[in-house]
C-alpha positions in Angstrom: -5.9 -2.3 81.1 -4.3 -2.1 77.3 -1.3 -1.8 77.2 -0.9 -1.2 73.3 1.5 -4.2 73.5 1.1 -6.8 71.2 2.2 -11.1 71.5 3.6 -11.7 68.6 3.2 -15.1 67.3 5.9 -17.6 66.4 5.6 -16.8 62.6 6.0 -12.6 63.0 8.8 -13.4 65.2 10.9 -15.5 62.4 9.5 -12.8 59.9 11.3 -10.2 62.2 14.6 -11.7 63.3 14.9 -13.0 59.0 14.5 -8.6 58.5 17.2 -7.9 61.2 19.7 -11.2 59.6 18.8 -8.9 56.4 20.1 -6.0 57.7 23.1 -7.8 60.1 24.0 -9.2 56.3 24.0 -6.0 55.1 26.1 -4.0 57.4 28.6 -6.8 57.2 28.7 -6.4 53.3 29.5 -3.0 54.1 32.0 -3.0 56.4 33.7 -6.1 54.8 33.3 -8.3 57.9 33.0 -12.4 57.9 29.9 -14.3 59.9 28.8 -17.5 59.8 25.3 -19.0 60.4 25.5 -21.9 63.3 23.6 -24.1 65.3 19.7 -24.1 64.9 20.3 -21.9 62.5 22.7 -23.4 60.2 20.3 -26.3 60.4 17.4 -25.3 59.4 18.7 -23.1 56.4 19.8 -26.3 55.2 17.2 -28.9 56.2 14.6 -26.5 55.8 15.4 -23.7 53.6 14.6 -21.6 56.5 13.7 -21.8 60.5 13.2 -25.0 62.1 9.4 -24.8 62.9 10.1 -24.0 66.6 12.9 -22.1 66.5 12.4 -18.1 67.5 16.4 -16.9 66.9 19.0 -17.0 65.5 22.6 -17.8 65.7 25.4 -16.4 63.9 29.9 -17.2 64.5 32.1 -14.2 63.5 35.8 -14.8 63.8 36.7 -12.6 66.7 38.7 -9.8 64.8 35.6 -9.3 62.9 33.4 -9.4 66.0 35.1 -6.7 67.5 35.6 -4.6 64.3 31.1 -5.5 64.4 31.2 -3.9 67.9 32.8 -0.9 67.6 31.3 -0.3 64.1 27.7 -0.3 65.4 27.9 1.6 68.5 29.8 4.1 66.4 27.8 4.2 63.3 23.9 4.3 63.2 21.9 1.0 62.8 18.3 2.1 64.0 16.0 0.4 64.6 18.5 -2.0 65.6 20.6 -2.3 68.8 23.3 -4.5 70.1 24.0 -5.6 74.0 27.2 -6.3 74.9 29.7 -7.2 78.1 31.6 -4.3 76.4 29.6 -1.8 77.2 27.1 -2.4 79.4 28.2 -3.3 83.3 26.1 -6.1 84.4 25.0 -7.5 81.2 23.7 -11.2 81.9 25.0 -12.1 78.5 28.6 -12.6 77.9 28.3 -12.4 74.0 26.1 -9.9 71.7 22.5 -9.6 71.0 21.6 -8.0 67.9 18.0 -7.0 68.5 15.5 -5.0 67.1 14.5 -2.0 69.5 10.5 -1.3 68.6 9.8 -5.3 69.5 10.1 -6.0 73.6 11.1 -9.5 74.9 8.8 -9.9 78.3 8.5 -14.1 78.8 11.6 -14.0 80.4 11.4 -12.2 83.8 14.5 -14.0 85.7 16.9 -13.4 83.7 16.6 -10.1 81.0 17.4 -7.4 82.7 17.8 -5.2 79.7 15.2 -4.0 77.6 15.6 -6.6 74.7 13.8 -7.5 71.3 13.7 -10.0 68.3 17.4 -11.0 68.8 20.4 -12.4 66.7 22.8 -13.9 68.7 26.2 -13.0 67.6 29.1 -15.1 69.4 33.2 -14.6 68.8 35.1 -17.4 67.3 38.8 -18.2 68.9 40.7 -20.5 68.4 42.2 -23.5 70.6 45.3 -25.6 71.3 46.6 -27.8 69.5 46.9 -30.7 72.5 43.7 -32.2 73.2 43.7 -31.7 76.7 45.0 -28.4 76.8 42.2 -27.2 75.0 39.5 -29.5 77.1 41.4 -27.5 80.2 40.5 -24.4 78.4 36.6 -25.4 77.4 36.6 -26.3 81.1 37.9 -22.8 82.4 35.7 -20.9 79.7 32.5 -22.8 81.0 33.5 -22.0 84.8 33.8 -18.5 84.1 30.9 -18.2 82.0 28.5 -19.9 85.1 29.9 -16.9 87.4 29.4 -14.0 85.1 25.7 -15.6 84.9 25.6 -16.4 88.1 26.3 -13.2 89.2 24.0 -11.1 86.9 21.4 -13.1 86.1 20.9 -16.4 88.2 20.5 -14.5 91.3 17.0 -13.6 90.5 15.9 -16.7 89.8 17.0 -17.6 93.2 14.4 -14.3 94.5 11.8 -15.3 92.5 11.6 -19.1 92.6 12.7 -19.9 96.1 12.4 -20.2 99.6 13.3 -17.5 102.1 16.5 -18.4 102.8 17.7 -19.1 99.1 16.0 -15.5 98.8 18.3 -14.1 100.8 20.8 -15.3 99.4 19.9 -14.5 95.8 19.7 -10.5 97.5 23.0 -10.9 99.0 24.8 -12.1 95.4 22.8 -9.9 93.5 24.2 -7.0 95.8 27.6 -8.1 95.4 27.4 -9.0 92.0 25.8 -5.4 91.0 28.1 -3.6 93.3 31.2 -5.3 93.1 31.8 -8.0 90.8 29.9 -6.5 87.8 31.8 -8.0 84.3 34.7 -9.1 86.2 33.9 -12.7 85.1 33.7 -11.3 81.7 36.8 -9.8 81.1 38.9 -12.9 82.8 37.0 -14.8 80.1 37.9 -12.6 77.9 40.9 -12.5 78.1 41.7 -16.6 78.0 39.3 -16.8 75.1 41.4 -14.3 73.2 44.7 -16.3 74.1 44.5 -18.1 70.9 44.8 -16.3 67.5 41.5 -16.2 66.0 40.6 -18.5 63.0 41.4 -16.2 59.8 39.7 -18.0 56.7 36.5 -18.0 55.7 33.7 -15.5 53.7 30.7 -14.3 54.4 
């Protein structure tokens, strides 16, 4: 059956992601918001003068202040055809950060974890400060990682249990999902967000 959906090649995905980045950059420049390329995206920009050959998304860091302003502005102002998904505006969001995506595309290759319509995207992460003492910094990092895992379990991971497990694990998955959807929601994200913001965000840097 012809659904009218065209599967995109990696090169096409990269081209659409780059256009999304240009729109993101223009939006940030207009509103004087700072951001930085990060992770594989930064490596690709420096080493490959573009994408790492197998990379299919773009990673961006924003200082916390700019990150929160970006969320507020992007929800209030039209950024069509781009949209954002974030745990600030979506209950039971499986992510703990913002995904900025092209609404003309649809991601269908991750049915186990993606619970919302999502297209070719940019991952946008907040950058917060860290304690001066390494031991305290390590403890903060460990606590945040635990909260991320718990948030993911109740908002996305349970679907993997349901789809790819035996009968007993499926029951556990349904139970976790029920608790997550009706009782937990973004509870662990809110704890994570509060803990992450307990340190002052970085204040230097430019787009």
